N, C-alpha and C positions, 0 to 999 in steps of 0.2 A: 694345837699341838698336844695339850694335856689330855684331851679326850682321846686322841689317837694312841697315846701311851697307855691309857687305861684299856682300850680295846686290844692293843698288842699284848698287854699283860694277861688279859682274860683269854685271848686266843692261845697264848703260850701255855697257860695252865690247863686248858682243855686238851691241847695236843699232848703235852707231856704226861698228863694223867691217863689219856687214852693209850698212849704208848706203854705206860707201866701196866695198865690193865691187860692189854693184848699180849704183852710179853709174858705176863704171869700165866695166861691161858696157854700160850705156846709152850712154856717151860713145863707145865703140868702134862700137856700132850706128849712132849718129848720124854718126860719121866716115865709115863705109862708105857711108852713104846721103846724104852731103852735106847733112846737117841742121845745125841749131843745135847748138853744142858748149859744153861746160863749159870754163872757163879753167883752166889748170894751177894757177893760184893757189888755186883752190877745193879742189883735191886736196891741196895743201900745207897749207892751213888745216885740212882734215879730218884729215890726219896729225898735225898739232900737237895737235888735240883728241882724239887716241887712236885714229884709224882707220888708222894706218900699215900695220898688218898686212893689213887688209881691202883697202886700195887696192893694196898691193904684190902680194898674191895675185891680185887682179883683173887687174892688169897682166899677170901671167904666164899666167893662165887664158885671158884674152881676147886675148893677144898685142897689148896696147895700150900704146903709148908705150915699148916695149922697146928701141927704137933711140935714145931720148932719154937720153943719158948723165946729164945733170943730174937728170932725173926718176928714173931707175933707181938713182942713187946717193943722191939727196936724200931720198926716202921711207924707204929702209932706214936712212939716217943718223939721221933723226928718230926712228924706231922704236927703234933701238939706244940713242940718247941718253936717251930716256924710260925705257927698261928699266934702264940703268945708273944714272941718277939715282935711280930708285925703290929699287933695290937698295942704293945707298950710303946713302940716308936710313934704310932699314930696318936696315942693319948698324950705322950710327952710333947709332940709337935703342936697339937691343938692347944695345949696349956701354955705353950711358949717356952717350955723348959729347954728345948733343943730346936735348932733350925735345920730342917732337912731340905736339901736341894733337889730331892726326888719329887717331880711334879705331882705324882699320885697323892702324896700326903697333903698337898694344897687343895686338892679337889674334895677330899673326904672331910665332911663337917660333922662333928659329933655334938 
């Protein structure tokens, strides 16, 4: 069961980041062709749900929103925050300071 959860989490992250990357590309295409656009809020929501890396790489690859300081600092900030919080939880769990009922933290041994 625990291995399946790890696989599901990995598949989720690959899918959500792919969606973030693809939507960034589409939004750039739509911007160039004066079409309907996605609101920045949607990209922020995607990043909060795990697509920060995909959206950020999409911005760099498609040269989209790279002049928007709030966007170019906000997405990486969300990504770094998620990584740091995950690492802190894993570290505290391994040291026995907290007990997590999330199976993935029992699989990871540091």
